[in-house]
LUMDO-557228 format. One record per residue (C-alpha): residue in three letters; x, y, z. Coordinates in pm, whole numbers, padded with zeros to 5 digits, always signed. Example, Ala and Ser with C-alpha at 12.3 -4.5 7.8 and 13.67 -1.06 7.14 Angstrom:
% LUMDO-557228
ala+01230-00450+00780/ser+01367-00106+00714/
***
This chain:
% LUMDO-557228
met+08166+07089+11895/thr+08388+06819+11745/leu+08470+06771+11379/gly+08268+06452+11385/glu+07960+06638+11505/leu+08008+06900+11233/leu+08029+06634+10965/gly+07730+06453+11118/val+07511+06762+11085/leu+07619+06813+10724/leu+07545+06448+10645/arg+07204+06464+10810/arg+07117+06781+10621/trp+07270+06670+10290/tyr+06957+06779+10107/val+07048+07140+10197/met+07427+07124+10166/leu+07461+06924+09846/pro+07237+07128+09609/leu+07386+07463+09709/thr+07743+07332+09686/leu+07678+07180+09344/ala+07515+07504+09228/gly+07825+07698+09332/leu+08060+07452+09160/leu+07860+07445+08837/thr+07830+07824+08826/gly+08203+07859+08894/gly+08283+07613+08614/tyr+08060+07806+08373/leu+08232+08135+08460/tyr+08574+07976+08413/val+08480+07872+08060/ala+08270+08174+07962/val+08486+08460+08092/pro+08752+08542+07829/val+09122+08559+07913/ser+09246+08911+07980/tyr+09581+09057+07877/glu+09760+09352+08035/ser+10035+09571+07902/ser+10204+09839+08112/ser+10453+10122+08082/ser+10620+10364+08320/val+10657+10738+08280/ser+10868+10972+08494/leu+10816+11345+08526/leu+11141+11535+08476/asp+11201+11901+08543/ser+11336+12123+08269/thr+11708+12178+08231/ala+11662+12546+08315/ala+11481+12469+08640/ala+11738+12205+08735/arg+12041+12428+08669/pro+12102+12540+09034/ala+12270+12313+09289/pro+12243+12031+09372/ala+12103+11918+09033/tyr+12343+12132+08823/gly+12134+12101+08510/asn+12055+11731+08543/pro+11674+11687+08533/ile+11693+11333+08668/ala+11870+11455+08983/asn+11587+11702+09037/ala+11303+11445+09011/gly+11119+11488+09338/gly+10958+11737+09572/ser+10689+11939+09395/leu+10695+11706+09092/val+10506+11450+09302/val+10217+11697+09323/thr+10244+11756+08948/ala+10229+11381+08893/asp+09915+11364+09106/val+09754+11640+08894/leu+09842+11450+08577/ile+09694+11127+08718/arg+09367+11302+08800/thr+09358+11455+08454/leu+09405+11118+08284/glu+09135+10965+08504/ser+08879+11233+08415/ser+08584+11166+08186/asp+08716+11417+07931/ala+09041+11227+07902/ala+08850+10899+07873/his+08645+11037+07582/ala+08958+11170+07412/leu+09132+10834+07448/his+08825+10657+07315/asp+08844+10873+07002/leu+09210+10772+06970/gly+09117+10403+06983/val+09172+10321+07352/thr+08843+10138+07418/asp+08969+09888+07675/arg+08996+09957+08045/tyr+09306+10153+08147/thr+09455+10255+08482/val+09692+10534+08580/gly+09864+10569+08916/phe+10188+10607+09103/ala+10427+10321+09046/pro+10450+10075+09339/asn+10725+10149+09594/ala+10808+10478+09421/ser+10875+10788+09631/gly+10918+11018+09328/pro+10703+11126+09032/leu+10701+10785+08862/leu+10371+10689+08698/ser+10250+10344+08599/leu+10017+10315+08298/ala+09835+09992+08213/val+09570+09874+07967/thr+09371+09551+08010/gly+09172+09385+07731/thr+09098+09056+07561/glu+09303+09107+07238/arg+09679+09092+07283/thr+09786+09308+06987/arg+09518+09568+07050/val+09620+09601+07417/leu+09982+09669+07320/ala+09882+09940+07070/glu+09646+10104+07321/thr+09922+10114+07585/ala+10150+10298+07344/thr+09869+10546+07270/leu+09805+10601+07641/thr+10176+10661+07706/ser+10206+10928+07438/phe+09872+11082+07543/ala+10006+11131+07898/gly+10290+11347+07767/glu+10053+11546+07548/gln+09819+11613+07839/leu+10107+11735+08056/arg+10218+11978+07787/ala+09859+12097+07740/leu+09822+12166+08113/gln+10136+12378+08116/ala+10042+12560+07797/ala+09702+12645+07947/asp+09883+12807+08242/arg+10108+13000+07998/ile+10429+12846+08127/ala+10737+12934+07926/pro+10839+12633+07711/gln+11194+12630+07851/tyr+11046+12557+08195/tyr+10813+12275+08085/val+10804+11959+08294/ser+10832+11660+08062/ala+10683+11312+08081/thr+10962+11078+07979/pro+10891+10705+07923/ile+11116+10503+08151/val+10969+10163+08065/leu+10825+10131+07714/pro+10494+09946+07661/gln+10560+09586+07754/glu+10445+09273+07577/pro+10096+09188+07713/val+10082+08919+07980/thr+09793+08692+08069/lys+09582+08808+08365/leu+09390+08518+08513/lys+09351+08659+08862/ser+09018+08837+08803/arg+08868+08522+08652/tyr+08992+08310+08942/gln+08847+08564+09185/met+08502+08544+09025/val+08510+08164+09024/ala+08630+08150+09385/ala+08365+08399+09497/val+08083+08193+09346/val+08211+07860+09480/ile+08272+08002+09830/ala+07929+08168+09832/gly+07755+07842+09738/thr+07946+07631+09990/ala+07906+07884+10274/ser+07534+07920+10205/gly+07492+07543+10219/phe+07690+07526+10543/phe+07492+07796+10723/leu+07154+07680+10599/ser+07236+07323+10705/phe+07299+07436+11060/phe+06997+07668+11059/thr+06789+07367+10961/glu+06952+07155+11232/ala+06883+07425+11493/ala+06518+07448+11386/val+06472+07071+11406/leu+06634+07053+11751/ala+06416+07337+11877/arg+06100+07163+11754/arg+06203+06836+11917/arg+06278+07006+12246/arg+05934+07165+12245/lys+05784+06819+12199/gly+06010+06666+12464/gln+06165+06424+12214/asp+06527+06530+12240/pro+06763+06584+12535/ala+06914+06922+12606/pro+07195+07030+12375/gly+07529+06890+12471/ser+07385+06637+12719/arg+07509+06279+12692/pro+07368+05957+12835/ala+07530+05846+13159/arg+07778+05561+13137/pro+07640+05250+13316/arg+07826+05117+13617/gly+08084+04860+13536/ala+08119+04970+13176/his+08466+05016+13034/arg+08603+05366+13012/pro+08595+05500+12659/arg+08920+05500+12472/arg+09097+05821+12388/pro+08886+05998+12125/gly+09016+06012+11771/leu+09061+06321+11563/leu+08695+06348+11463/arg+08570+06301+11819/arg+08829+06511+11998/pro+08667+06821+12155/leu+08757+07151+11991/asp+08750+07494+12150/ala+08834+07848+12051/thr+09188+07821+12188/thr+09257+07532+11951/trp+09136+07730+11650/leu+09329+08039+11754/thr+09646+07836+11808/gly+09617+07704+11454/tyr+09573+08060+11332/leu+09884+08176+11521/val+10096+07894+11377/leu+09996+07983+11021/ala+10024+08359+11080/phe+10368+08347+11240/phe+10547+08076+11045/leu+10417+08126+10689/pro+10539+08449+10526/ser+10253+08695+10554/asn+10300+08813+10194/leu+10198+08468+10060/asp+09830+08422+09983/leu+09584+08240+09761/pro+09582+08399+09413/ala+09203+08415+09397/leu+09171+08612+09723/gly+09457+08860+09702/gly+09624+09008+10007/val+09352+08895+10250/gly+09375+08532+10134/thr+09663+08424+10357/pro+09634+08068+10493/ala+09604+08212+10844/asn+09309+08432+10745/val+09133+08143+10572/phe+09181+07932+10885/ala+09037+08213+11100/leu+08726+08215+10880/thr+08684+07840+10933/gly+08702+07911+11307/leu+08415+08155+11269/leu+08215+07885+11085/trp+08286+07643+11371/tyr+08168+07895+11630/val+07849+07984+11442/ala+07770+07614+11393/ser+07828+07543+11764/trp+07617+07844+11864/leu+07327+07750+11637/thr+07314+07397+11777/gly+07335+07521+12137/arg+07680+07379+12209/val+07836+07714+12302/ala+07716+08055+12417/pro+07899+08391+12435/ala+08096+08433+12755/pro+07923+08682+12991/gly+08073+09026+13038/thr+08264+09028+12707/arg+08029+09234+12492/gly+08249+09545+12463/pro+08494+09430+12192/arg+08211+09287+11983/leu+08018+09614+12004/val+08315+09816+11881/met+08356+09563+11600/cys+07994+09637+11505/leu+08091+10005+11475/leu+08386+09910+11254/ala+08159+09688+11043/ala+07914+09975+10998/ala+08198+10202+10880/val+08325+09938+10635/leu+07976+09872+10496/met+07900+10242+10450/ala+08233+10282+10271/tyr+08144+09982+10052/val+07816+10151+09956/ala+08005+10475+09884/asp+08244+10282+09658/gly+07950+10141+09464/ala+07791+10485+09428/arg+08094+10640+09259/ser+08255+10549+08926/ala+08508+10310+09076/ser+08743+10109+08858/his+08731+09733+08836/glu+09039+09704+09057/glu+08878+09922+09323/val+08562+09710+09322/leu+08767+09395+09375/ala+08966+09571+09647/ala+08643+09667+09826/asp+08530+09303+09810/arg+08860+09195+09962/gly+08805+09455+10233/leu+08484+09279+10336/ile+08674+08950+10364/gly+08936+09120+10578/leu+08664+09255+10806/leu+08524+08902+10849/val+08871+08779+10949/trp+08902+09047+11217/val+08551+08971+11341/ser+08644+08602+11359/leu+08944+08671+11582/val+08750+08897+11819/val+08451+08660+11840/leu+08668+08355+11907/thr+08872+08525+12180/thr+08582+08698+12357/ala+08283+08466+12310/gly+08452+08130+12259/ile+08692+08098+12556/his+08512+08005+12878/glu+08806+07893+13095/arg+09075+08130+13210/glu+09338+07855+13195/arg+09274+07819+12822/leu+09310+08194+12774/asp+09638+08191+12968/thr+09755+07908+12743/leu+09672+08110+12433/met+09866+08413+12557/arg+10170+08201+12641/arg+10163+08047+12294/leu+10133+08395+12145/val+10448+08512+12322/val+10649+08196+12248/met+10566+08204+11877/gly+10639+08576+11862/ser+10984+08514+12012/val+11056+08251+11746/val+10969+08503+11475/ala+11201+08752+11649/ala+11480+08493+11646/ile+11435+08456+11270/gly+11481+08833+11249/tyr+11825+08796+11412/tyr+11921+08554+11136/asp+11808+08802+10872/phe+12002+09087+11031/phe+12336+08915+11080/thr+12332+08726+10748/ala+12206+09026+10544/thr+11936+08814+10385/asn+11575+08712+10441/ile+11479+08357+10514/ala+11120+08414+10400/asp+11240+08472+10043/ser+11344+08107+10023/ile+11000+07980+10128/his+10790+07884+09827/ile+10462+07702+09878/pro+10275+07558+09578/gly+09943+07733+09526/leu+10046+08053+09706/gln+10185+08372+09558/ser+10327+08695+09693/ser+10072+08975+09728/val+10333+09244+09797/ala+10497+09375+09484/gly+10870+09406+09497/val+10931+09242+09836/arg+11303+09274+09886/thr+11566+09305+10154/leu+11571+09666+10276/asp+11869+09843+10424/arg+11931+10166+10612/gly+12280+10297+10654/ser+12507+09994+10656/phe+12249+09763+10816/val+12000+09524+10663/arg+11651+09571+10806/pro+11509+09229+10895/arg+11147+09138+10833/ser+11149+08771+10938/thr+10823+08614+10814/thr+10638+08946+10793/ala+10575+09137+10472/gln+10788+09437+10564/ser+11032+09547+10834/leu+10784+09802+10971/glu+10528+09526+11023/phe+10797+09322+11199/ala+10876+09615+11430/gly+10511+09693+11504/met+10420+09331+11574/leu+10706+09290+11822/ala+10622+09619+11993/ile+10265+09513+12077/leu+10379+09170+12205/val+10673+09276+12423/pro+10450+09391+12715/phe+10301+09041+12745/ala+10647+08882+12737/val+10753+09106+13025/gln+10433+09033+13220/gln+10475+08658+13182/ala+10840+08678+13290/phe+10736+08840+13619/asp+10426+08621+13667/pro+10457+08434+14002/val+10273+08136+13855/arg+10566+08075+13619/arg+10843+08097+13878/his+10897+07724+13848/ala+11003+07773+13485/gly+11369+07829+13416/val+11525+08168+13354/val+11557+08098+12982/arg+11190+08006+12945/arg+11076+08316+13132/trp+11319+08578+13003/gly+11411+08433+12663/pro+11107+08588+12487/val+11177+08928+12647/val+11539+08926+12527/ala+11446+08794+12182/met+11169+09042+12107/gly+11312+09340+12292/gly+11654+09294+12134/ala+11509+09257+11784/leu+11329+09594+11800/pro+11636+09816+11740/leu+11764+09577+11471/thr+11481+09695+11243/val+11653+10039+11232/ser+11319+10218+11225/arg+11157+10498+11418/thr+10848+10279+11463/ser+11033+10021+11673/ile+11203+10279+11895/ile+10880+10471+11953/gly+10703+10146+12038/ala+10975+10041+12283/phe+10973+10385+12444/ile+10596+10369+12499/val+10623+10023+12657/ile+10891+10151+12896/leu+10699+10470+12972/val+10376+10283+13053/met+10506+09978+13239/val+10821+10078+13428/pro+10676+10365+13641/arg+10411+10124+13777/trp+10672+09889+13922/lys+10809+09896+14274/pro+11128+10101+14317/gln+11358+09799+14343/arg+11233+09648+14018/arg+11210+09989+13849/trp+11572+10088+13912/gly+11689+09742+13820/ala+11503+09764+13488/ile+11653+10106+13415/gly+11999+09966+13481/val+11936+09674+13246/leu+11814+09910+12974/ile+12125+10129+13002/ala+12348+09822+12994/ser+12160+09690+12688/val+12218+10014+12498/gly+12589+09995+12583/ala+12604+09631+12472/leu+12441+09716+12139/lys+12692+09995+12085/val+12979+09750+12141/val+12841+09442+11965/ile+12691+09626+11664/pro+12902+09939+11605/gly+12715+10221+11437/leu+12363+10097+11511/ile+12291+10343+11793/gly+12434+10628+11588/thr+12218+10538+11288/ile+11905+10533+11506/leu+11992+10870+11660/thr+12045+11011+11312/leu+11697+10892+11215/phe+11538+11104+11487/ser+11766+11405+11441/thr+11692+11424+11069/phe+11322+11375+11144/leu+11319+11666+11389/ser+11509+11890+11147/asn+11287+11780+10853/ser+11594+11687+10651/asp+11511+11318+10615/ser+11407+11212+10263/ser+11145+10966+10386/thr+10990+11234+10609/gln+10979+11480+10322/ala+10815+11221+10096/arg+10548+11155+10360/thr+10481+11528+10400/val+10423+11558+10027/lys+10185+11260+10036/tyr+09982+11420+10315/ser+09914+11721+10096/ala+09840+11494+09800/ile+09577+11296+09992/val+09375+11601+10098/pro+09171+11620+09772/tyr+09057+11259+09822/leu+08942+11344+10173/arg+08738+11636+10045/gln+08562+11421+09786/his+08426+11166+10036/pro+08457+11317+10387/leu+08196+11109+10576/phe+08224+10752+10448/gly+08537+10752+10232/gln+08583+10594+09892/gly+08579+10229+10002/phe+08770+10016+10254/gly+09077+09864+10091/thr+09052+10068+09769/phe+09333+10320+09832/thr+09600+10076+09717/pro+09959+10171+09624/asp+09926+10034+09271/leu+09633+10269+09206/tyr+09733+10564+09426/phe+10033+10573+09663/phe+10151+10467+10006/thr+10018+10687+10284/asp+10247+10546+10557/asn+09984+10654+10809/gln+09690+10438+10916/tyr+09483+10738+11021/met+09523+10915+10685/leu+09450+10591+10503/thr+09137+10532+10711/leu+09013+10885+10638/ala+09062+10829+10265/glu+08894+10486+10264/met+08623+10515+10533/gly+08595+10885+10607/val+08520+11038+10944/leu+08306+10740+11050/gly+08597+10505+10985/leu+08835+10724+11183/val+08594+10720+11478/ala+08573+10339+11453/leu+08953+10307+11439/leu+09004+10528+11743/ser+08730+10333+11923/leu+08925+10011+11865/tyr+09240+10152+12019/leu+09057+10320+12306/thr+08870+09997+12379/gly+09202+09817+12415/ile+09328+10090+12648/his+09005+10067+12850/his+09050+09689+12885/gly+09394+09740+13036/gly+09279+10005+13281/ala+08966+09812+13384/ile+09162+09489+13438/arg+09403+09676+13660/arg+09119+09833+13864/leu+08931+09504+13915/ala+09240+09291+13977/arg+09271+09132+14319/ser+09631+09018+14273/glu+09951+09186+14164/ala+09983+08945+13871/asp+09645+09054+13732/arg+09734+09420+13780/glu+10050+09372+13576/leu+09848+09187+13313/gly+09616+09486+13284/gln+09914+09717+13249/ala+10047+09495+12968/phe+09718+09528+12777/phe+09724+09903+12839/ala+10080+09933+12702/ser+10008+09715+12399/ala+09702+09921+12298/met+09892+10247+12352/val+10168+10123+12122/ala+09913+10040+11852/leu+09750+10382+11893/val+10075+10573+11844/ile+10266+10371+11585/ser+09963+10360+11355/ala+10068+10715+11263/thr+10401+10581+11133/phe+10283+10314+10884/asp+09970+10153+10739/ala+09940+09924+11039/leu+09615+09737+10976/met+09698+09675+10610/phe+09964+09424+10715/pro+09804+09087+10798/met+10034+08976+11080/phe+10021+09303+11272/ala+09645+09334+11225/gly+09589+08974+11335/met+09795+09011+11652/phe+09623+09339+11737/phe+09273+09191+11712/val+09376+08879+11904/thr+09508+09095+12190/leu+09200+09320+12169/gly+08970+09020+12211/ala+09192+08865+12479/gly+09174+09186+12682/gly+08795+09179+12668/ser+08794+08812+12766/tyr+09021+08870+13068/leu+08802+09161+13173/gly+08498+08933+13154/phe+08664+08676+13381/leu+08747+08942+13639/arg+08394+09082+13628/arg+08246+08738+13690/glu+08492+08671+13973/ala+08435+09008+14140/pro+08233+08988+14465/ala+07874+09103+14443/pro+07811+09448+14591/arg+07678+09441+14943/ala+07328+09564+15017/pro+07321+09898+15203/ala+07270+09867+15577/ala+06931+09970+15712/thr+06934+10296+15904/ala+06621+10227+16108/pro+06444+09905+16201/ser+06133+09828+16005/pro+05806+09766+16185/ala+05829+09398+16103/ser+06175+09369+16255/ala+06053+09531+16577/val+05818+09239+16633/pro+05981+08952+16821/ala+06057+08651+16605/ala+05839+08432+16820/val+05524+08631+16744/arg+05589+08718+16378/pro+05335+08573+16139/gly+05490+08296+15934/pro+05382+08105+15629/pro+05064+07894+15663/gln+05122+07555+15822/leu+04939+07228+15756/val+04823+07069+16083/glu+04732+06704+16105/ser+04398+06634+16267/
***
């Protein structure tokens, strides 16, 4: 369906589109004027051990040097105490009547708490923040006194950042306005095409309209039509997905629309417009789901059920305003993922177009990897210099990270772990395309450049995630190759490790130290994660089946889990964990089924690439919050849908099963053909 046809339907059904759009705009304008401006003041408090408890080595009496370990659990207890109804009543009696939040400070691995108060009066908000800060220290002392702790061993709550001057908070108002306007416009769009579909169906029943998509034949001798313009140029799912990939790869993934939060990246918004295009084309009969591709869409239904049940669970509990908005953003994120899977599975009907999409995916991924080289060797980040009017950063405190003496690149992703994970799930397709016989005519640089770019950028992230991902790719793909290729690949890998050791001294040693400290449990990041696992258990016990709401366990309200499975359990419960595992296992099934049905070596290697990519996603999701990062999540769902689409093509191309041979002749077959009764004949007389 072309853009011109879309606009034509909207113009024909203006009596549906215009009133609903105007209603959304007028309601949004009223909310913008009627909703008062909010102000927020914040402070930070750190829990410090007593001097007596910090006297042994290595703190030597310095409480600040001993701020960690079990104090994180103490901080979690204090947060829960301040969030209780008893504490809310006590604060109300002290004059704190506006909404307040308490949680771990963003990007903090120690017992650092962030306190904030939001209200409509600037001076009152500042006074309430000061009251909340002092009340936190009083509550901590009361908890220790109730347990009869000796005063010399008291843990203290020391203000690190005093109550700050209140700042204007317009984001919640913008979000309400945007929600109303989007709801009105989307309702008008869908109802316009529902009306168009109903009118076309009635005309077809009366025989007044040709079949959908049919065009009158061009008379003989007529001039060929000129090249169609932009509005009349045919669009397909590959075109929409290519636009999504361009925006996802080349705009920093931490930039988004202020009214939509972290899910409002330009790429995600474009993916939603692709879903609108597909639904409009489907309603008017211009496109139908590709046969044999139902599997990924079914598993997305399971994920949608888990998200919706978690959304209901969030509404049933006493969730804060921020958690309600986060749950709303979670629904938008789900729609984005559904858009990607629907477009790749149901919208692509030609294998050549799917091959084109996968080649573009690998090429763009290699460009992002090349940007990572620039970040690593210049000790900077090129994405920090990209500022787009109307977009803001959704990730607090995005900065250049380092480990050892090396800067960890993130290219256009939000974080170096997302950069590593994204490259790890794309490397198998780069390798498959390099060996593809169809692309032998391409030069060596075009075939092997993406493999070198993405594979070489993995260790530059100096993370366990990248090394584990690379190891899984090697373990899954290399043993399936013929001996000549297998031993050649092993030789290249050994030579690559030696080249890294020479070109970048210390890199290999730093990576080995990461794993040795991890195995000996002496790594600070590993210890911090272990403490967080124990801290998240109470949340799992509160809502074991459906969780507390998809997208609500945010770092600014709680803490980083650094584990997608733990995060899913907290947000969507056991049902969400089953849905998440079903996603990964569906991707693995696609790879294995493609390999079994393949009739060529190229297709078998393609299936192995899908198998390796899904296995990487399955394993590294235990090392960071994988699906919370927009670029990684987008690439995963694109590859998940592409695997289902390839499997559909192979199923449709597979030969039909032969009928079983008869073991004994039937009575009819025993009669000679000449005397068998045939159909009645008309005889002229």
